[in-house]
N, C-alpha and C positions, 0 to 999 in steps of 0.2 A: 943206375936207377936206384933211387932211395925207396925205402919201405914207408908206406903211410901207416898211420896208427888210428884205429877205431877204439875209443874208450867206451865201455859199457859200465854205467854206474847204476846199481840196482839195490832194492830192498825186497827180498824174496822170502818172507817169513812163512808162507803157506805153500802147500803142495801146488796149488794153482799158479801162484806167481813164479815158483821155481820151474814149473812146466813151461811157462811162457818164456822165461829166460833161456831155457834149453833151446827153444825154437829160434829165438833171436840169434843165439850163438851159432846154431846150425845154418841159418841163412847167411850170416856173415862169413862162415867157413865154406861157402859154396866153392866147389873146385874151379869154377870158371872165373872166380875173383882171385886175382894174384897180386902180390906185392903189398898186401894189407895185413898188418899184425893186429889182432884183436886182443884187447886187454880188458878183462872184466874185474871190477872191484865192487865189493859191498859198499853201500853208501857211507857207512860209518868208518870205513877204512880208506876211501878215496881221498886224494889230497889235491891241493892246487897244483902241485908238480905233475900229477897224473893228467890233469886237465890241460895244463900248458904244453904238454908233450903230445896232445891229441890233435888229429886232423879233423875229427868229427866225434861227437858224443851221443850216446844212446842212453836214455834214462828209463828206468822201470820202477814202478811203485804200485803198491795197493792203494785203493781209495779208503781212507780211514776217516770215518765220520765227516764225509764231504770234503776231504782235503788230502793232499799227498801225505805219505808217511813222514813221521818225525825224523826218521833217518835221512831220507832224501832232502828234506828241508834243512837239516843240519849241514849236509854236504853243500847245498846251494848257498847257505848263509856263509860258510867258511870260504867259498871261492868268489863270491859276488864282487867284493871290492878289490880283492887281491888280483883277480884275473880279468875283471871287467873289460878294461881297455884292450888287453892283449888277446882276448878271444872274440872280439867283435867279428861278425861274419861267419863264425863257426857253424858248420852244418850240424843239426841235431835231429833226433827222433825221440819218440816217447811211446811207451805202452803202459797202460793202467788197467789193473784188475779190481773189480768191486763186486760186492754181493748183489747190489741192485742199481747203483748209480755211480758213475765215474766223472760226471761233468765238473763237480767242484775241484776234484783232484787235477783233472786235465787243465782247467782254467787257471789254477794256482801255479802249475809248472810252466805253462805257456806264458803267463804274465812275467814270471821271473826270467825266462829265456828271452822274451822280447826285451825286457829291461837290460839284459846283457848284450843285446844286439845280435843274438844267435839267429840263424836262418833255418826254418823248418825244412828239412829235406824230404819229408813225407808227412802225410796226415797222421795225427796220433791214432794208435790202435787202442780202442777201448773195449774191454771184455767184461761182461757181467756173468756171474754164475760160473758153473764148471766150464773150463775151456773145451770147445768142440773143435771139429776138424777145421772149420772156417777160421776160428780164432788162432789155432796153431799155424795155419797157412799164412794168415795176416802177419803174425809175429815173425815167422820165417822170412817173409818177403820184406818186412821192415829191416831186419838185420842185413839182408842182401842189398837192399837199396842204399843203406848208409855205407856199407863196405864198398860197394861198386862206385859210389860217388866220390870216394877218395883214392880209388885205384890209380896208381901212377900210369902215365902214358907209356 
């Protein structure tokens, strides 16, 4: 049985986004999920090779002035044409944190993911303000759903 790989690409400059990343990672590491290796990379360090080795990708970003972070946009720009054809059908998930509105950031990421032919494995998790118990649980579930979705038979 081979090991599946979940890639988490994130930009977590604030305590709130870092807290949500920790919950996503905790969900992906659920003890009932076996045979899945989770690899987390900061958006400015993630590469096309990381993406090509992944069986699913989970993206995390703050909402910055109505858009995804520049760091996540940089990652998506560098992999779009390099990996586009090779990652069609890749399951993906997304979490976004914003002070008051996350819709523009969510829309921008999903437009690029759609353009790459990726398939949403779960609805985006959108969190505004300080993460509460429901937001933490939603991120934990998002990580678990993505990891469980690539778990080998």
